[in-house]
mmCIF file of the C-alpha atoms, coordinates in Angstrom:
data_MODEL
# 
_entry.id   MODEL 
# 
loop_
_atom_site.group_PDB 
_atom_site.id 
_atom_site.type_symbol 
_atom_site.label_atom_id 
_atom_site.label_alt_id 
_atom_site.label_comp_id 
_atom_site.label_asym_id 
_atom_site.label_entity_id 
_atom_site.label_seq_id 
_atom_site.pdbx_PDB_ins_code 
_atom_site.Cartn_x 
_atom_site.Cartn_y 
_atom_site.Cartn_z 
_atom_site.occupancy 
_atom_site.B_iso_or_equiv 
_atom_site.pdbx_formal_charge 
_atom_site.auth_seq_id 
_atom_site.auth_comp_id 
_atom_site.auth_asym_id 
_atom_site.auth_atom_id 
_atom_site.pdbx_PDB_model_num 
ATOM 1   C CA . MET A 1 1   ? 36.680  -15.661 23.175  1.00 0.00 ? 1   MET A CA 1 
ATOM 2   C CA . ASP A 1 2   ? 33.140  -14.681 22.152  1.00 0.00 ? 2   ASP A CA 1 
ATOM 3   C CA . THR A 1 3   ? 30.625  -17.391 23.043  1.00 0.00 ? 3   THR A CA 1 
ATOM 4   C CA . THR A 1 4   ? 27.416  -15.651 21.825  1.00 0.00 ? 4   THR A CA 1 
ATOM 5   C CA . PRO A 1 5   ? 25.657  -17.528 19.026  1.00 0.00 ? 5   PRO A CA 1 
ATOM 6   C CA . ARG A 1 6   ? 25.629  -15.660 15.727  1.00 0.00 ? 6   ARG A CA 1 
ATOM 7   C CA . ALA A 1 7   ? 22.493  -15.351 13.630  1.00 0.00 ? 7   ALA A CA 1 
ATOM 8   C CA . ARG A 1 8   ? 22.803  -17.331 10.418  1.00 0.00 ? 8   ARG A CA 1 
ATOM 9   C CA . TRP A 1 9   ? 20.807  -17.019 7.246   1.00 0.00 ? 9   TRP A CA 1 
ATOM 10  C CA . PRO A 1 10  ? 18.671  -20.086 6.556   1.00 0.00 ? 10  PRO A CA 1 
ATOM 11  C CA . LEU A 1 11  ? 20.343  -21.415 3.417   1.00 0.00 ? 11  LEU A CA 1 
ATOM 12  C CA . GLY A 1 12  ? 17.268  -23.365 2.335   1.00 0.00 ? 12  GLY A CA 1 
ATOM 13  C CA . LEU A 1 13  ? 15.170  -20.183 2.330   1.00 0.00 ? 13  LEU A CA 1 
ATOM 14  C CA . VAL A 1 14  ? 17.817  -18.231 0.424   1.00 0.00 ? 14  VAL A CA 1 
ATOM 15  C CA . GLY A 1 15  ? 18.089  -21.007 -2.174  1.00 0.00 ? 15  GLY A CA 1 
ATOM 16  C CA . MET A 1 16  ? 14.321  -21.211 -2.605  1.00 0.00 ? 16  MET A CA 1 
ATOM 17  C CA . LEU A 1 17  ? 14.032  -17.421 -3.035  1.00 0.00 ? 17  LEU A CA 1 
ATOM 18  C CA . ALA A 1 18  ? 16.751  -17.539 -5.704  1.00 0.00 ? 18  ALA A CA 1 
ATOM 19  C CA . LEU A 1 19  ? 14.929  -20.366 -7.500  1.00 0.00 ? 19  LEU A CA 1 
ATOM 20  C CA . VAL A 1 20  ? 11.589  -18.520 -7.399  1.00 0.00 ? 20  VAL A CA 1 
ATOM 21  C CA . ALA A 1 21  ? 13.223  -15.310 -8.666  1.00 0.00 ? 21  ALA A CA 1 
ATOM 22  C CA . THR A 1 22  ? 14.820  -17.199 -11.566 1.00 0.00 ? 22  THR A CA 1 
ATOM 23  C CA . VAL A 1 23  ? 11.579  -18.890 -12.610 1.00 0.00 ? 23  VAL A CA 1 
ATOM 24  C CA . GLU A 1 24  ? 9.592   -15.641 -12.332 1.00 0.00 ? 24  GLU A CA 1 
ATOM 25  C CA . ALA A 1 25  ? 12.186  -13.811 -14.436 1.00 0.00 ? 25  ALA A CA 1 
ATOM 26  C CA . ALA A 1 26  ? 11.902  -16.507 -17.121 1.00 0.00 ? 26  ALA A CA 1 
ATOM 27  C CA . PHE A 1 27  ? 8.100   -16.153 -17.155 1.00 0.00 ? 27  PHE A CA 1 
ATOM 28  C CA . ALA A 1 28  ? 8.365   -12.367 -17.341 1.00 0.00 ? 28  ALA A CA 1 
ATOM 29  C CA . ARG A 1 29  ? 10.733  -12.516 -20.317 1.00 0.00 ? 29  ARG A CA 1 
ATOM 30  C CA . HIS A 1 30  ? 8.360   -14.715 -22.351 1.00 0.00 ? 30  HIS A CA 1 
ATOM 31  C CA . PRO A 1 31  ? 4.795   -13.529 -21.590 1.00 0.00 ? 31  PRO A CA 1 
ATOM 32  C CA . LEU A 1 32  ? 3.298   -14.829 -24.845 1.00 0.00 ? 32  LEU A CA 1 
ATOM 33  C CA . ARG A 1 33  ? 4.612   -18.336 -24.273 1.00 0.00 ? 33  ARG A CA 1 
ATOM 34  C CA . PHE A 1 34  ? 3.149   -18.662 -20.772 1.00 0.00 ? 34  PHE A CA 1 
ATOM 35  C CA . SER A 1 35  ? -0.176  -16.772 -21.136 1.00 0.00 ? 35  SER A CA 1 
ATOM 36  C CA . ASP A 1 36  ? -3.540  -18.128 -22.114 1.00 0.00 ? 36  ASP A CA 1 
ATOM 37  C CA . THR A 1 37  ? -5.552  -16.292 -24.773 1.00 0.00 ? 37  THR A CA 1 
ATOM 38  C CA . ALA A 1 38  ? -7.952  -14.689 -22.287 1.00 0.00 ? 38  ALA A CA 1 
ATOM 39  C CA . SER A 1 39  ? -5.129  -13.174 -20.223 1.00 0.00 ? 39  SER A CA 1 
ATOM 40  C CA . LEU A 1 40  ? -3.430  -11.936 -23.359 1.00 0.00 ? 40  LEU A CA 1 
ATOM 41  C CA . SER A 1 41  ? -6.724  -10.413 -24.525 1.00 0.00 ? 41  SER A CA 1 
ATOM 42  C CA . TRP A 1 42  ? -7.075  -8.556  -21.206 1.00 0.00 ? 42  TRP A CA 1 
ATOM 43  C CA . ARG A 1 43  ? -3.507  -7.236  -21.367 1.00 0.00 ? 43  ARG A CA 1 
ATOM 44  C CA . LEU A 1 44  ? -3.836  -6.083  -24.976 1.00 0.00 ? 44  LEU A CA 1 
ATOM 45  C CA . SER A 1 45  ? -7.220  -4.433  -24.319 1.00 0.00 ? 45  SER A CA 1 
ATOM 46  C CA . VAL A 1 46  ? -5.969  -2.495  -21.308 1.00 0.00 ? 46  VAL A CA 1 
ATOM 47  C CA . ASP A 1 47  ? -2.884  -1.368  -23.247 1.00 0.00 ? 47  ASP A CA 1 
ATOM 48  C CA . ALA A 1 48  ? -5.091  -0.336  -26.169 1.00 0.00 ? 48  ALA A CA 1 
ATOM 49  C CA . VAL A 1 49  ? -7.341  1.780   -23.923 1.00 0.00 ? 49  VAL A CA 1 
ATOM 50  C CA . ALA A 1 50  ? -4.406  3.871   -22.785 1.00 0.00 ? 50  ALA A CA 1 
ATOM 51  C CA . ARG A 1 51  ? -3.184  4.262   -26.353 1.00 0.00 ? 51  ARG A CA 1 
ATOM 52  C CA . GLU A 1 52  ? -6.326  4.495   -28.517 1.00 0.00 ? 52  GLU A CA 1 
ATOM 53  C CA . ALA A 1 53  ? -9.289  5.631   -26.401 1.00 0.00 ? 53  ALA A CA 1 
ATOM 54  C CA . LYS A 1 54  ? -8.653  9.352   -26.658 1.00 0.00 ? 54  LYS A CA 1 
ATOM 55  C CA . ARG A 1 55  ? -8.523  9.198   -30.450 1.00 0.00 ? 55  ARG A CA 1 
ATOM 56  C CA . CYS A 1 56  ? -11.658 7.155   -31.134 1.00 0.00 ? 56  CYS A CA 1 
ATOM 57  C CA . GLU A 1 57  ? -15.233 8.468   -31.101 1.00 0.00 ? 57  GLU A CA 1 
ATOM 58  C CA . VAL A 1 58  ? -16.949 5.075   -30.675 1.00 0.00 ? 58  VAL A CA 1 
ATOM 59  C CA . ALA A 1 59  ? -15.541 2.630   -28.125 1.00 0.00 ? 59  ALA A CA 1 
ATOM 60  C CA . CYS A 1 60  ? -16.838 -0.942  -28.379 1.00 0.00 ? 60  CYS A CA 1 
ATOM 61  C CA . LEU A 1 61  ? -16.778 -2.672  -24.974 1.00 0.00 ? 61  LEU A CA 1 
ATOM 62  C CA . GLY A 1 62  ? -17.940 -6.152  -24.059 1.00 0.00 ? 62  GLY A CA 1 
ATOM 63  C CA . ASP A 1 63  ? -17.109 -9.826  -24.067 1.00 0.00 ? 63  ASP A CA 1 
ATOM 64  C CA . SER A 1 64  ? -15.936 -12.202 -26.771 1.00 0.00 ? 64  SER A CA 1 
ATOM 65  C CA . LEU A 1 65  ? -19.170 -11.777 -28.764 1.00 0.00 ? 65  LEU A CA 1 
ATOM 66  C CA . VAL A 1 66  ? -18.380 -8.090  -29.199 1.00 0.00 ? 66  VAL A CA 1 
ATOM 67  C CA . LYS A 1 67  ? -14.699 -8.837  -29.780 1.00 0.00 ? 67  LYS A CA 1 
ATOM 68  C CA . ILE A 1 68  ? -15.473 -11.157 -32.681 1.00 0.00 ? 68  ILE A CA 1 
ATOM 69  C CA . GLY A 1 69  ? -18.790 -9.743  -33.918 1.00 0.00 ? 69  GLY A CA 1 
ATOM 70  C CA . VAL A 1 70  ? -18.169 -5.979  -34.023 1.00 0.00 ? 70  VAL A CA 1 
ATOM 71  C CA . VAL A 1 71  ? -15.971 -4.668  -36.809 1.00 0.00 ? 71  VAL A CA 1 
ATOM 72  C CA . PRO A 1 72  ? -14.709 -1.110  -36.194 1.00 0.00 ? 72  PRO A CA 1 
ATOM 73  C CA . GLU A 1 73  ? -14.145 -0.559  -39.925 1.00 0.00 ? 73  GLU A CA 1 
ATOM 74  C CA . ALA A 1 74  ? -17.841 -1.243  -40.588 1.00 0.00 ? 74  ALA A CA 1 
ATOM 75  C CA . ILE A 1 75  ? -18.826 1.288   -37.914 1.00 0.00 ? 75  ILE A CA 1 
ATOM 76  C CA . ARG A 1 76  ? -16.442 3.813   -39.431 1.00 0.00 ? 76  ARG A CA 1 
ATOM 77  C CA . ALA A 1 77  ? -17.822 3.202   -42.947 1.00 0.00 ? 77  ALA A CA 1 
ATOM 78  C CA . GLY A 1 78  ? -21.452 3.451   -41.811 1.00 0.00 ? 78  GLY A CA 1 
ATOM 79  C CA . SER A 1 79  ? -21.260 6.375   -39.409 1.00 0.00 ? 79  SER A CA 1 
ATOM 80  C CA . GLY A 1 80  ? -18.124 8.230   -40.420 1.00 0.00 ? 80  GLY A CA 1 
ATOM 81  C CA . ARG A 1 81  ? -16.876 8.122   -36.814 1.00 0.00 ? 81  ARG A CA 1 
ATOM 82  C CA . SER A 1 82  ? -13.606 6.597   -35.749 1.00 0.00 ? 82  SER A CA 1 
ATOM 83  C CA . SER A 1 83  ? -14.015 3.475   -33.609 1.00 0.00 ? 83  SER A CA 1 
ATOM 84  C CA . TYR A 1 84  ? -11.980 0.872   -31.749 1.00 0.00 ? 84  TYR A CA 1 
ATOM 85  C CA . ASN A 1 85  ? -12.910 -2.534  -30.354 1.00 0.00 ? 85  ASN A CA 1 
ATOM 86  C CA . PHE A 1 86  ? -11.773 -2.805  -26.704 1.00 0.00 ? 86  PHE A CA 1 
ATOM 87  C CA . ALA A 1 87  ? -13.705 -6.018  -25.973 1.00 0.00 ? 87  ALA A CA 1 
ATOM 88  C CA . MET A 1 88  ? -12.110 -8.799  -23.917 1.00 0.00 ? 88  MET A CA 1 
ATOM 89  C CA . ALA A 1 89  ? -12.307 -12.553 -24.040 1.00 0.00 ? 89  ALA A CA 1 
ATOM 90  C CA . ARG A 1 90  ? -13.893 -14.039 -20.902 1.00 0.00 ? 90  ARG A CA 1 
ATOM 91  C CA . PRO A 1 91  ? -14.426 -10.847 -18.862 1.00 0.00 ? 91  PRO A CA 1 
ATOM 92  C CA . ARG A 1 92  ? -15.537 -11.222 -15.259 1.00 0.00 ? 92  ARG A CA 1 
ATOM 93  C CA . ARG A 1 93  ? -19.220 -10.616 -14.580 1.00 0.00 ? 93  ARG A CA 1 
ATOM 94  C CA . PRO A 1 94  ? -19.333 -8.803  -11.210 1.00 0.00 ? 94  PRO A CA 1 
ATOM 95  C CA . ARG A 1 95  ? -20.260 -5.115  -11.247 1.00 0.00 ? 95  ARG A CA 1 
ATOM 96  C CA . ARG A 1 96  ? -16.802 -3.710  -10.564 1.00 0.00 ? 96  ARG A CA 1 
ATOM 97  C CA . THR A 1 97  ? -14.267 -5.188  -12.958 1.00 0.00 ? 97  THR A CA 1 
ATOM 98  C CA . SER A 1 98  ? -11.610 -3.807  -15.222 1.00 0.00 ? 98  SER A CA 1 
ATOM 99  C CA . CYS A 1 99  ? -14.048 -3.832  -18.128 1.00 0.00 ? 99  CYS A CA 1 
ATOM 100 C CA . SER A 1 100 ? -16.735 -1.789  -16.328 1.00 0.00 ? 100 SER A CA 1 
ATOM 101 C CA . GLY A 1 101 ? -17.593 1.721   -17.435 1.00 0.00 ? 101 GLY A CA 1 
ATOM 102 C CA . GLY A 1 102 ? -15.990 3.405   -14.426 1.00 0.00 ? 102 GLY A CA 1 
ATOM 103 C CA . SER A 1 103 ? -12.635 1.739   -14.943 1.00 0.00 ? 103 SER A CA 1 
ATOM 104 C CA . TRP A 1 104 ? -12.648 2.463   -18.656 1.00 0.00 ? 104 TRP A CA 1 
ATOM 105 C CA . ARG A 1 105 ? -13.618 6.079   -17.954 1.00 0.00 ? 105 ARG A CA 1 
ATOM 106 C CA . ARG A 1 106 ? -10.693 6.467   -15.551 1.00 0.00 ? 106 ARG A CA 1 
ATOM 107 C CA . ALA A 1 107 ? -8.286  4.802   -17.958 1.00 0.00 ? 107 ALA A CA 1 
ATOM 108 C CA . ALA A 1 108 ? -9.442  6.732   -21.015 1.00 0.00 ? 108 ALA A CA 1 
ATOM 109 C CA . GLY A 1 109 ? -10.240 10.050  -19.353 1.00 0.00 ? 109 GLY A CA 1 
ATOM 110 C CA . ARG A 1 110 ? -13.689 10.342  -20.929 1.00 0.00 ? 110 ARG A CA 1 
ATOM 111 C CA . ARG A 1 111 ? -17.293 9.179   -20.564 1.00 0.00 ? 111 ARG A CA 1 
ATOM 112 C CA . PRO A 1 112 ? -18.475 5.783   -21.797 1.00 0.00 ? 112 PRO A CA 1 
# 
């Protein structure tokens, strides 16, 4: 008869991991329901950079004042250049953030 103790999985840990995975999957399936407007603005702006930055000649970057106050159609009508508003609601203020020139340059593949 084998008398060595066998290693057992901690059932409480396994149950908690299953619960966390279920809740995270529910949040991932409904991102609009569980996001605030600033987070949604960041996500949409970053997605738009990858999609639109190479096609536009004037890129509008900034915070919510630029997001609400700059109209790309007015820039296009006045200058004849294509433009897109990549501004974000509540961007962070430190030098190196996702809305800084270096990050946008890397994401868009061109100069600010």
